All heavy atoms as an XYZ file, in Angstrom:
830
protein
N     -20.430     13.594      6.274
C     -19.043     13.314      5.999
C     -18.612     14.278      4.934
O     -19.174     14.383      3.859
C     -18.898     11.859      5.591
C     -17.507     11.450      5.334
S     -17.455      9.648      4.945
C     -15.930      9.669      4.094
N     -17.451     14.967      5.163
C     -16.965     15.876      4.186
C     -16.283     15.115      3.016
O     -15.602     14.038      3.257
C     -15.929     16.804      4.821
N     -16.349     15.652      1.861
C     -15.697     15.069      0.709
C     -14.216     15.243      0.812
O     -13.700     16.289      1.327
C     -16.181     15.686     -0.666
N     -13.365     14.276      0.321
C     -11.937     14.389      0.356
C     -11.572     15.531     -0.610
O     -11.985     15.568     -1.788
C     -11.369     13.052     -0.094
C      -9.800     13.084     -0.099
C      -9.241     11.687     -0.501
O     -10.016     10.756     -0.900
O      -8.000     11.602     -0.460
N     -10.596     16.337     -0.202
C     -10.047     17.406     -1.079
C      -9.207     16.771     -2.123
O      -8.462     15.794     -1.887
C      -9.270     18.344     -0.237
N      -9.256     17.322     -3.312
C      -8.432     16.769     -4.472
C      -7.771     18.077     -5.056
O      -8.161     18.668     -5.939
C      -9.310     16.085     -5.586
O     -10.346     17.016     -5.912
C      -9.851     14.785     -5.052
N      -6.590     18.442     -4.376
C      -5.919     19.569     -5.028
C      -5.403     19.422     -6.367
O      -5.065     18.303     -6.781
C      -4.710     19.758     -3.944
C      -4.662     18.508     -3.274
C      -5.958     17.855     -3.318
N      -5.418     20.496     -7.080
C      -4.885     20.604     -8.456
C      -3.374     20.619     -8.307
O      -2.821     21.484     -7.664
C      -5.467     21.689     -9.255
C      -6.951     21.594     -9.522
C      -7.443     22.670    -10.411
N      -8.847     22.510    -10.644
C      -9.426     21.596    -11.461
N      -8.676     20.855    -12.257
N     -10.725     21.468    -11.510
N      -2.760     19.746     -9.099
C      -1.274     19.753     -9.139
C      -0.702     19.588    -10.545
O      -1.563     19.379    -11.476
C      -0.698     18.568     -8.258
C      -1.012     17.162     -8.900
C      -1.107     18.643     -6.759
C      -0.138     16.082     -8.268
N       0.580     19.678    -10.608
C       1.264     19.247    -11.853
C       2.419     18.427    -11.540
O       2.617     18.045    -10.272
C       1.715     20.610    -12.732
C       2.632     21.475    -11.980
O       3.382     21.020    -11.042
N       2.540     22.764    -12.279
N       3.316     18.103    -12.484
C       4.337     17.146    -12.209
C       5.259     17.608    -11.065
O       5.757     16.727    -10.279
C       5.196     16.897    -13.453
N       5.506     18.876    -10.890
C       6.507     19.299     -9.832
C       5.873     19.124     -8.496
O       6.711     19.118     -7.533
C       6.855     20.690    -10.088
C       5.857     21.704     -9.818
C       6.498     23.057    -10.035
N       5.448     24.063     -9.578
C       5.482     25.311     -9.865
N       6.430     25.816    -10.785
N       4.533     26.053     -9.439
N       4.700     18.884     -8.281
C       4.048     18.732     -6.938
C       3.808     17.254     -6.578
O       3.425     16.973     -5.408
C       2.708     19.437     -6.864
C       2.887     20.963     -6.825
C       2.507     21.697     -7.961
C       3.324     21.616     -5.667
C       2.705     23.075     -7.971
C       3.390     22.985     -5.666
C       3.125     23.660     -6.806
O       3.265     25.120     -6.801
N       4.202     16.307     -7.399
C       3.864     14.875     -7.216
C       4.482     14.381     -5.820
O       3.789     13.751     -5.010
C       4.373     13.994     -8.294
C       3.574     14.032     -9.588
C       4.336     13.366    -10.714
C       2.190     13.439     -9.365
N       5.749     14.737     -5.607
C       6.403     14.264     -4.416
C       5.688     14.734     -3.163
O       5.682     13.988     -2.123
C       7.863     14.588     -4.430
C       8.690     13.901     -3.450
C      10.217     14.156     -3.613
O      10.611     14.412     -4.770
O      10.865     13.972     -2.657
N       5.133     15.910     -3.191
C       4.465     16.554     -2.029
C       3.154     15.864     -1.648
O       2.561     16.034     -0.587
C       4.250     17.964     -2.188
O       5.503     18.649     -2.300
N       2.604     15.088     -2.648
C       1.307     14.541     -2.520
C       1.346     12.968     -2.547
O       0.231     12.387     -2.965
C       0.347     15.115     -3.539
C       0.013     16.550     -3.135
C       0.715     17.565     -3.672
C      -1.047     16.773     -2.298
C       0.467     18.906     -3.379
C      -1.324     18.162     -1.998
C      -0.571     19.170     -2.507
N       2.347     12.345     -2.290
C       2.387     10.836     -2.301
C       1.359     10.275     -1.411
O       1.106     10.784     -0.296
C       3.836     10.374     -1.826
O       4.768     11.002     -2.679
C       3.931      8.844     -1.942
N       0.589      9.259     -1.925
C      -0.454      8.693     -1.191
C      -1.669      9.506     -0.980
O      -2.557      9.206     -0.109
C      -0.006      7.998      0.137
C       0.986      6.910     -0.071
O       0.886      6.068     -0.957
N       2.054      6.889      0.658
N      -1.803     10.578     -1.826
C      -2.956     11.495     -1.682
C      -3.712     11.472     -3.053
O      -3.156     11.257     -4.086
C      -2.501     12.892     -1.483
O      -1.775     13.027     -0.213
N      -4.981     11.762     -2.952
C      -5.891     11.909     -4.097
C      -5.699     13.320     -4.640
O      -5.862     14.271     -3.868
C      -7.352     11.509     -3.747
O      -7.353     10.152     -3.285
C      -8.181     11.594     -5.044
N      -5.482     13.465     -5.882
C      -5.279     14.755     -6.535
C      -6.014     14.870     -7.886
O      -6.555     13.846     -8.405
C      -3.739     14.927     -6.883
C      -2.927     14.937     -5.548
C      -3.211     13.838     -7.778
N      -5.961     16.087     -8.455
C      -6.462     16.342     -9.756
C      -5.269     16.841    -10.590
O      -4.520     17.749    -10.017
C      -7.558     17.458     -9.871
C      -8.858     17.033     -9.260
C      -9.827     18.272     -9.346
N     -11.033     17.917     -8.571
C     -12.103     17.342     -9.234
N     -12.160     17.335    -10.537
N     -13.205     17.123     -8.521
N      -5.088     16.373    -11.796
C      -4.016     16.810    -12.627
C      -4.487     16.841    -14.015
O      -5.160     15.967    -14.479
C      -2.696     15.949    -12.410
C      -1.525     16.501    -13.137
C      -3.060     14.474    -12.861
C      -0.172     15.776    -12.736
N      -4.145     17.941    -14.668
C      -4.582     18.140    -16.139
C      -3.310     18.218    -16.896
O      -2.445     19.029    -16.664
C      -5.372     19.407    -16.284
C      -6.237     19.486    -17.575
C      -7.532     20.180    -17.268
C      -5.519     20.132    -18.661
N      -3.282     17.422    -18.009
C      -2.101     17.425    -18.916
C      -2.533     16.911    -20.299
O      -3.626     16.459    -20.494
N      -1.559     16.925    -21.191
C      -1.749     16.462    -22.569
C      -1.202     15.064    -22.638
O      -0.098     14.728    -22.231
C      -1.009     17.417    -23.498
C      -1.143     17.063    -25.073
C      -0.486     17.971    -25.875
N       1.041     18.005    -25.690
C       1.887     17.093    -26.168
N       1.448     16.139    -27.018
N       3.080     17.263    -25.893
N      -2.021     14.144    -23.234
C      -1.622     12.792    -23.353
C      -0.547     12.640    -24.414
O      -0.664     13.079    -25.636
C      -2.866     11.930    -23.834
C      -2.502     10.504    -24.046
C      -4.011     12.043    -22.856
N       0.588     12.113    -23.929
C       1.761     11.969    -24.844
C       2.041     10.616    -25.255
O       2.719     10.334    -26.365
C       3.032     12.514    -24.237
O       3.289     11.872    -23.036
C       2.937     14.041    -24.004
N       1.479      9.587    -24.547
C       1.651      8.155    -24.979
C       0.532      7.299    -24.336
O       0.135      7.631    -23.187
C       3.052      7.621    -24.697
O       3.209      7.435    -23.348
N       0.202      6.275    -25.021
C      -0.810      5.270    -24.575
C      -0.212      3.944    -24.811
O       0.226      3.681    -25.989
C      -2.079      5.429    -25.352
C      -2.915      6.748    -25.132
C      -4.011      6.864    -26.163
C      -3.493      6.692    -23.728
N      -0.165      3.115    -23.770
C       0.303      1.760    -23.873
C      -0.553      0.771    -23.050
O      -0.216      0.687    -21.831
C       1.778      1.656    -23.418
C       2.748      2.389    -24.379
C       4.157      2.259    -23.854
N       4.415      2.711    -22.487
C       4.496      4.002    -22.075
N       4.289      4.951    -23.040
N       4.748      4.350    -20.924
N      -1.552      0.244    -23.569
C      -2.347     -0.667    -22.817
C      -3.066     -0.083    -21.621
O      -3.835      0.855    -21.795
N      -2.653     -0.455    -20.397
C      -3.269     -0.007    -19.208
C      -2.469      1.156    -18.623
O      -2.653      1.430    -17.439
C      -3.489     -1.101    -18.186
C      -4.537     -2.096    -18.578
C      -4.829     -3.234    -17.624
O      -4.179     -3.138    -16.597
O      -5.592     -4.068    -17.954
N      -1.488      1.696    -19.412
C      -0.790      2.845    -18.886
C      -0.749      3.902    -19.898
O      -0.946      3.679    -21.084
C       0.629      2.423    -18.456
O       1.335      1.924    -19.618
N      -0.397      5.146    -19.511
C      -0.293      6.272    -20.328
C       0.696      7.272    -19.713
O       1.008      7.150    -18.539
C      -1.657      6.909    -20.512
N       1.087      8.232    -20.519
C       1.933      9.303    -19.942
C       1.316     10.644    -20.408
O       0.842     10.738    -21.579
C       3.368      9.217    -20.564
O       3.945      7.939    -20.283
C       4.249     10.330    -20.014
N       1.258     11.600    -19.483
C       0.818     12.913    -19.824
C       1.925     13.915    -19.512
O       2.736     13.689    -18.766
C      -0.482     13.257    -18.984
C      -0.260     13.368    -17.550
C      -1.640     12.405    -19.431
C      -1.367     13.899    -16.781
N       1.813     15.069    -20.181
C       2.740     16.085    -19.926
C       1.872     17.184    -19.147
O       0.992     17.775    -19.616
C       3.181     16.737    -21.221
C       4.116     17.995    -21.038
O       4.507     18.271    -19.877
O       4.378     18.664    -22.005
N       2.299     17.315    -17.880
C       1.626     18.256    -16.948
C       2.672     19.122    -16.347
O       3.020     18.960    -15.165
C       0.766     17.483    -15.916
N       3.298     19.959    -17.184
C       4.486     20.765    -16.670
C       5.643     19.755    -16.328
O       6.295     19.977    -15.298
C       4.088     21.733    -15.626
C       5.079     22.881    -15.567
O       5.882     23.093    -16.483
N       5.131     23.555    -14.514
N       5.698     18.666    -17.005
C       6.577     17.530    -16.756
C       5.885     16.266    -17.026
O       4.699     16.195    -17.089
N       6.650     15.190    -17.233
C       6.063     13.884    -17.541
C       5.463     13.176    -16.328
O       6.157     13.145    -15.290
C       7.198     13.065    -18.225
O       6.569     11.839    -18.632
N       4.234     12.623    -16.491
C       3.615     11.950    -15.412
C       3.082     10.574    -15.949
O       2.342     10.510    -16.948
C       2.458     12.639    -14.854
C       1.771     11.944    -13.780
C       2.856     14.104    -14.380
N       3.487      9.409    -15.255
C       2.975      8.132    -15.675
C       1.616      7.897    -15.036
O       1.503      8.141    -13.873
C       3.975      7.048    -15.245
C       5.265      7.112    -15.884
C       5.175      6.727    -17.410
O       5.647      7.564    -18.169
N       4.646      5.639    -17.756
N       0.710      7.304    -15.840
C      -0.667      6.948    -15.255
C      -0.849      5.450    -15.363
O      -0.463      4.794    -16.382
C      -1.676      7.712    -16.099
C      -1.606      9.141    -16.322
C      -2.678      9.617    -17.299
C      -1.723      9.874    -14.993
N      -1.552      4.930    -14.389
C      -2.053      3.541    -14.310
C      -3.535      3.637    -14.558
O      -4.292      4.027    -13.669
C      -1.640      2.872    -13.090
C      -0.247      2.824    -12.768
N       0.644      1.951    -13.540
C       0.483      3.513    -11.980
C       1.814      2.183    -13.005
N       1.788      3.132    -12.129
N      -3.987      3.287    -15.802
C      -5.386      3.515    -16.099
C      -6.344      2.514    -15.607
O      -6.034      1.353    -15.295
C      -5.475      3.589    -17.667
C      -4.591      4.482    -18.394
C      -4.722      4.302    -19.883
C      -4.930      5.986    -17.990
N      -7.619      2.938    -15.390
C      -8.649      1.998    -15.099
C      -9.364      1.663    -16.288
O      -9.097      2.258    -17.418
C      -9.563      2.502    -13.995
C     -10.248      3.782    -14.369
O     -10.450      4.041    -15.603
N     -10.684      4.584    -13.423
N     -10.321      0.690    -16.313
C     -11.046      0.225    -17.479
C     -11.966      1.362    -18.150
O     -12.304      1.306    -19.245
C     -11.811     -0.953    -17.199
C     -11.035     -2.246    -16.964
C     -11.812     -3.379    -16.579
N     -10.981     -4.476    -16.066
C     -10.670     -5.563    -16.775
N     -11.163     -5.710    -18.028
N      -9.834     -6.424    -16.235
N     -12.359      2.300    -17.341
C     -13.262      3.380    -17.730
C     -12.551      4.605    -18.333
O     -13.164      5.451    -18.903
C     -14.050      3.874    -16.518
C     -15.021      2.859    -15.988
O     -15.410      1.924    -16.681
O     -15.265      2.850    -14.763
N     -11.216      4.569    -18.302
C     -10.399      5.643    -18.901
C     -10.285      5.509    -20.385
O      -9.794      4.547    -20.862
C      -9.039      5.704    -18.254
N     -10.802      6.491    -21.151
C     -10.638      6.436    -22.607
C     -10.028      7.702    -23.012
O     -10.626      8.746    -23.176
C     -12.034      6.348    -23.201
C     -12.866      5.172    -22.741
N     -12.460      3.847    -23.238
C     -13.843      4.976    -21.938
C     -13.331      2.957    -22.644
N     -14.159      3.670    -21.900
N      -8.680      7.579    -23.141
C      -7.797      8.769    -23.519
C      -7.554      8.818    -24.959
O      -7.490      7.757    -25.637
C      -6.493      8.725    -22.784
C      -6.523      8.514    -21.292
C      -5.155      8.558    -20.645
C      -7.533      9.518    -20.544
N      -7.300     10.069    -25.505
C      -6.927     10.220    -26.870
C      -5.638     10.927    -26.966
O      -5.424     11.891    -26.287
C      -7.980     11.120    -27.545
O      -9.277     10.514    -27.436
C      -7.770     11.356    -29.085
N      -4.711     10.368    -27.696
C      -3.409     10.902    -27.909
C      -3.426     12.425    -28.275
O      -4.225     12.785    -29.107
C      -2.612     10.156    -28.982
C      -1.094     10.237    -28.993
C      -0.442      9.855    -27.691
C      -0.544      9.440    -30.111
N      -2.663     13.196    -27.617
C      -2.565     14.682    -27.829
C      -3.681     15.533    -27.374
O      -3.677     16.758    -27.452
C      -2.303     15.004    -29.328
C      -0.950     14.476    -29.781
O       0.032     14.562    -29.081
N      -0.875     13.799    -30.969
N      -4.711     14.884    -26.741
C      -5.766     15.609    -26.149
C      -5.411     15.947    -24.679
O      -4.567     15.142    -24.075
C      -7.102     14.858    -26.128
C      -7.856     15.101    -27.458
O      -7.350     15.638    -28.411
N      -9.112     14.510    -27.442
N      -6.092     16.954    -24.148
C      -5.943     17.228    -22.750
C      -6.856     16.349    -21.970
O      -7.890     15.950    -22.431
C      -6.306     18.713    -22.448
N      -6.380     15.913    -20.775
C      -7.196     15.043    -19.903
C      -7.043     15.400    -18.535
O      -5.988     15.850    -18.073
C      -6.783     13.563    -20.074
C      -5.354     13.388    -19.631
C      -7.728     12.676    -19.337
N      -8.154     15.497    -17.744
C      -8.032     15.786    -16.320
C      -8.275     14.406    -15.659
O      -9.163     13.656    -15.857
C      -9.182     16.726    -15.845
C      -9.059     16.947    -14.305
C     -10.095     17.836    -13.744
O     -11.292     17.467    -13.891
O      -9.723     18.910    -13.213
N      -7.280     14.167    -14.761
C      -7.193     12.887    -14.017
C      -7.467     13.175    -12.473
O      -6.946     14.119    -11.960
C      -5.833     12.239    -14.068
C      -5.419     11.971    -15.567
C      -5.704     11.028    -13.187
C      -6.306     11.006    -16.250
N      -8.329     12.343    -11.914
C      -8.485     12.316    -10.453
C      -7.877     10.924    -10.128
O      -8.375      9.869    -10.615
C      -9.928     12.382    -10.043
C     -10.503     13.731    -10.416
C      -9.992     12.187     -8.462
C     -11.980     13.837    -10.134
N      -6.862     10.945     -9.306
C      -6.249      9.735     -8.928
C      -5.387      9.824     -7.690
O      -5.223     10.884     -7.156
N      -4.705      8.715     -7.365
C      -3.869      8.663     -6.171
C      -2.385      8.613     -6.565
O      -2.021      7.748     -7.353
C      -4.234      7.485     -5.327
C      -3.510      7.450     -4.012
C      -4.067      6.368     -3.082
C      -3.409      6.407     -1.697
N      -3.966      5.309     -0.828
N      -1.659      9.558     -6.001
C      -0.175      9.538     -6.369
C       0.390      8.322     -5.549
O       0.350      8.161     -4.329
C       0.469     10.838     -5.848
C       1.908     10.792     -6.082
C      -0.268     12.072     -6.476
N       1.090      7.535     -6.284
C       1.796      6.302     -5.797
C       3.225      6.674     -5.299
O       3.813      7.750     -5.579
C       1.843      5.254     -6.894
C       0.507      4.857     -7.501
C      -0.391      4.348     -6.488
O      -0.134      3.216     -5.912
N      -1.451      4.908     -6.235
N       3.793      5.785     -4.499
C       5.171      6.034     -4.001
C       6.182      6.298     -5.097
O       7.199      6.965     -4.881
C       5.487      4.732     -3.126
C       4.135      4.270     -2.727
C       3.229      4.544     -3.898
N       6.031      5.613     -6.326
C       6.946      5.873     -7.402
C       6.619      7.190     -8.234
O       7.178      7.395     -9.260
C       6.945      4.627     -8.297
C       5.698      4.376     -9.037
O       4.707      5.130     -8.833
O       5.627      3.401     -9.835
N       5.735      7.952     -7.674
C       5.247      9.208     -8.292
C       4.391      9.022     -9.550
O       4.137     10.097    -10.204
C       6.451     10.173     -8.493
C       7.281     10.501     -7.296
C       8.258     11.551     -7.522
C       6.353     10.919     -6.065
N       4.004      7.894     -9.822
C       2.971      7.661    -10.911
C       1.531      7.939    -10.260
O       1.484      8.074     -9.011
C       3.054      6.216    -11.460
O       2.771      5.324    -10.460
N       0.582      7.906    -11.029
C      -0.814      8.171    -10.538
C      -1.677      6.963    -10.935
O      -1.795      6.553    -12.085
C      -1.413      9.444    -11.087
C      -0.530     10.618    -10.566
C      -2.782      9.632    -10.650
C      -1.056     11.945    -10.979
N      -2.446      6.429     -9.867
C      -3.384      5.338    -10.203
C      -4.704      6.115    -10.435
O      -5.212      6.899     -9.598
C      -3.623      4.486     -8.965
C      -4.614      3.444     -9.111
C      -4.743      2.587     -7.934
C      -5.778      1.542     -8.076
N      -5.990      0.705     -6.904
N      -5.234      6.011    -11.643
C      -6.405      6.760    -12.155
C      -7.655      6.277    -11.493
O      -7.962      5.032    -11.629
C      -6.406      6.719    -13.675
C      -7.680      7.431    -14.106
C      -5.163      7.397    -14.279
N      -8.509      7.153    -10.885
C      -9.782      6.744    -10.468
C     -10.822      7.263    -11.524
O     -11.787      6.558    -11.834
C     -10.116      7.432     -9.174
C      -9.241      7.068     -8.030
C      -8.965      7.904     -6.944
C      -8.647      5.763     -7.895
C      -8.157      7.599     -5.867
C      -7.860      5.413     -6.889
C      -7.594      6.309     -5.823
N     -10.669      8.407    -12.117
C     -11.474      8.997    -13.061
C     -10.671      9.850    -14.069
O      -9.701     10.429    -13.650
C     -12.456      9.846    -12.365
C     -13.600     10.494    -13.239
C     -14.534     11.368    -12.497
O     -14.450     11.420    -11.276
N     -15.510     11.882    -13.142
N     -11.109      9.745    -15.348
C     -10.366     10.538    -16.379
C     -11.443     11.246    -17.194
O     -12.428     10.644    -17.673
C      -9.498      9.669    -17.208
N     -11.271     12.542    -17.495
C     -12.206     13.253    -18.363
C     -11.407     13.913    -19.472
O     -10.462     14.746    -19.285
C     -12.929     14.358    -17.607
C     -13.883     15.178    -18.460
S     -14.836     16.221    -17.492
C     -16.145     15.077    -17.061
N     -11.749     13.545    -20.702
C     -11.127     14.115    -21.929
C     -11.596     15.619    -22.101
O     -12.775     15.851    -22.004
C     -11.466     13.322    -23.120
C     -10.681     13.724    -24.359
O     -10.627     14.901    -24.758
O     -10.164     12.822    -25.047
N     -10.640     16.543    -22.201
C     -10.926     17.962    -22.354
C     -10.662     18.381    -23.797
O     -10.701     19.541    -24.017
C     -10.093     18.815    -21.381
C     -10.626     18.918    -20.028
C     -11.393     17.966    -19.429
C     -10.350     20.021    -19.303
C     -11.887     18.084    -18.159
C     -10.928     20.207    -17.957
C     -11.655     19.255    -17.378
N     -10.410     17.478    -24.715
C     -10.182     17.839    -26.093
C      -8.854     18.400    -26.388
O      -7.990     18.261    -25.594
N      -8.716     19.166    -27.466
C      -7.387     19.712    -27.883
C      -7.303     21.161    -27.805
O      -6.130     21.703    -28.072
C      -7.117     19.255    -29.373
O      -8.128     19.722    -30.160
N      -8.363     21.789    -27.414
C      -8.352     23.383    -27.287
C      -8.262     23.798    -25.937
O      -9.236     24.287    -25.338
C      -9.540     23.895    -28.004
C      -9.474     25.374    -28.238
O      -8.399     25.921    -28.215
N     -10.599     25.963    -28.435
N      -7.146     23.598    -25.238
C      -6.906     23.934    -23.843
C      -5.897     25.051    -23.680
O      -4.782     24.852    -24.315
C      -6.590     22.726    -22.967
C      -7.804     21.793    -22.835
C      -6.075     23.074    -21.517
C      -8.861     22.245    -22.029
N      -6.044     26.003    -22.840
C      -5.011     27.041    -22.635
C      -4.185     26.516    -21.375
O      -4.666     26.680    -20.289
C      -5.711     28.362    -22.285
C      -4.627     29.441    -22.057
O      -3.470     29.183    -21.825
O      -5.159     30.598    -21.948
N      -3.069     25.926    -21.640
C      -2.280     25.311    -20.520
C      -1.616     26.397    -19.650
O      -1.279     26.110    -18.527
C      -1.270     24.290    -21.103
C      -1.842     22.952    -21.388
C      -2.077     22.682    -22.753
C      -2.144     22.080    -20.504
C      -2.649     21.436    -23.089
C      -2.729     20.904    -20.782
C      -2.975     20.601    -22.046
N      -1.520     27.661    -20.199
C      -1.117     28.766    -19.288
C      -2.173     28.978    -18.231
O      -1.784     29.280    -17.094
C      -0.829     29.997    -20.096
C       0.405     29.905    -20.961
O       1.396     29.274    -20.587
N       0.310     30.441    -22.187
N      -3.433     28.917    -18.617
C      -4.504     29.068    -17.594
C      -4.536     27.960    -16.642
O      -4.707     28.164    -15.405
C      -5.870     29.181    -18.307
N      -4.294     26.739    -17.087
C      -4.183     25.606    -16.183
C      -3.043     25.807    -15.122
O      -3.319     25.572    -13.969
C      -3.945     24.285    -16.998
C      -3.610     23.067    -16.092
C      -5.086     23.986    -17.918
N      -1.910     26.248    -15.630
C      -0.722     26.387    -14.692
C      -1.074     27.563    -13.697
O      -0.694     27.474    -12.556
C       0.463     26.733    -15.478
C       1.036     25.572    -16.150
C       1.232     24.325    -15.180
O       1.844     24.644    -14.129
O       0.817     23.272    -15.554
N      -1.903     28.614    -14.137
C      -2.260     29.603    -13.157
C      -3.167     29.179    -12.100
O      -3.010     29.530    -10.925
C      -2.943     30.832    -13.999
N      -4.089     28.262    -12.503
C      -4.976     27.650    -11.412
C      -4.143     26.760    -10.521
O      -4.419     26.812     -9.282
C      -6.050     26.816    -12.188
C      -6.894     26.057    -11.119
C      -7.010     27.746    -12.925
N      -3.227     25.961    -10.963
C      -2.346     25.135    -10.095
C      -1.589     26.001     -9.165
O      -1.546     25.842     -7.949
C      -1.450     24.259    -10.913
C      -0.374     23.602    -10.023
C      -2.235     23.210    -11.741
N      -1.051     27.160     -9.677
C      -0.211     28.089     -8.867
C      -1.131     28.636     -7.874
O      -0.719     28.723     -6.638
C       0.351     29.237     -9.805
C       1.161     30.185     -8.987
O       2.139     29.742     -8.343
O       0.750     31.339     -8.999
N      -2.317     29.127     -8.098
C      -3.226     29.698     -7.124
C      -3.640     28.674     -6.097
O      -3.729     28.993     -4.863
C      -4.441     30.259     -7.832
N      -3.891     27.434     -6.534
C      -4.142     26.371     -5.558
C      -3.181     26.193     -4.420
O      -3.462     26.021     -3.243
C      -4.275     25.074     -6.276
O      -5.453     25.162     -7.211
C      -4.602     23.899     -5.319
N      -1.862     26.375     -4.787
C      -0.777     26.149     -3.833
C      -0.453     27.490     -3.147
O       0.003     27.369     -1.990
C       0.353     25.444     -4.458
C      -0.025     24.116     -4.932
N      -0.252     23.052     -4.131
C      -0.444     23.730     -6.188
C      -0.634     21.939     -4.843
N      -0.810     22.341     -6.065
N      -0.593     28.592     -3.777
C      -0.340     29.847     -3.065
C      -1.430     30.179     -2.039
O      -1.084     30.718     -0.987
C      -0.463     30.920     -4.131
C      -0.073     32.367     -3.572
C      -0.013     33.444     -4.611
N       1.067     33.138     -5.451
C       1.034     33.574     -6.848
N       0.067     34.267     -7.329
N       2.071     33.212     -7.587
N      -2.604     29.742     -2.263
C      -3.719     29.954     -1.329
C      -4.218     28.587     -0.857
O      -5.465     28.315     -0.851
C      -4.790     30.786     -1.964
C      -4.314     32.089     -2.508
C      -4.202     32.237     -3.881
C      -3.905     33.110     -1.694
C      -3.680     33.440     -4.415
C      -3.430     34.315     -2.152
C      -3.240     34.412     -3.548
O      -2.766     35.559     -4.002
N      -3.331     27.651     -0.428
C      -3.685     26.283     -0.138
C      -4.762     26.183      1.012
O      -5.483     25.243      1.098
C      -2.487     25.481      0.246
C      -1.586     26.002      1.360
C      -0.343     25.123      1.379
C       0.740     25.972      1.942
N       2.047     25.450      1.483
N      -4.765     27.131      1.892
C      -5.733     27.084      3.043
C      -7.199     27.007      2.403
O      -8.089     26.489      3.166
C      -5.652     28.209      3.903
C      -4.359     28.167      4.765
O      -3.793     26.990      4.794
O      -3.892     29.182      5.220
N      -7.389     27.604      1.290
C      -8.758     27.576      0.678
C      -9.024     26.277      0.051
O     -10.179     25.853      0.091
C      -8.838     28.746     -0.419
C      -8.700     30.098      0.172
C     -10.160     28.615     -1.194
C      -8.617     31.169     -0.763
N      -8.030     25.707     -0.570
C      -8.237     24.467     -1.437
C      -7.980     23.085     -0.799
O      -8.582     22.138     -1.234
C      -7.394     24.556     -2.673
C      -7.772     25.770     -3.505
C      -6.994     26.957     -3.586
C      -8.894     25.678     -4.343
C      -7.306     28.039     -4.293
C      -9.256     26.752     -5.064
C      -8.523     27.974     -5.030
N      -7.053     23.044      0.163
C      -6.804     21.686      0.826
C      -6.033     21.982      2.148
O      -5.510     22.987      2.358
C      -5.927     20.839     -0.187
C      -4.506     21.362     -0.453
C      -3.420     21.013      0.315
C      -4.343     22.181     -1.498
C      -2.169     21.447      0.074
C      -3.022     22.678     -1.820
C      -1.980     22.356     -1.023
O      -0.765     22.765     -1.261
N      -6.084     20.840      2.979
C      -5.410     20.929      4.266
C      -3.892     20.446      4.025
O      -3.691     19.369      3.639
C      -6.130     19.923      5.176
C      -5.590     19.913      6.594
O      -4.557     20.648      6.823
N      -6.140     19.245      7.473
N      -3.040     21.428      4.310
C      -1.571     21.158      4.088
C      -0.917     20.397      5.063
O       0.295     20.186      5.047
C      -0.938     22.487      3.796
N      -1.616     19.877      6.158
C      -0.976     19.263      7.268
C      -0.450     17.843      6.916
O      -0.800     17.083      6.274
C      -2.000     19.076      8.445
C      -2.300     20.418      9.012
O      -1.464     21.365      8.830
O      -3.402     20.557      9.607
């Protein structure tokens, strides 16, 4: 069985990936109980699981499912610390969608 593709996205791609599992990397801008907001070239609301341990202002990579309201239900979260080059992150997201045949099935 092949693993499910998890394309890298940012906030501007949320609508294109509703009900899909994605990867998104952003800076944590707010934490409120079981929810958080990240800045991933735009604001993204997260619904956290019990294993998600985020730190305000740190970068975090989320694997989760885009919900119909364009929030993300978090399956896995990995703290990337505070020393992230977000220009490089955006370049990777751009390459993912420019060469989508390599990274995910666009059907």
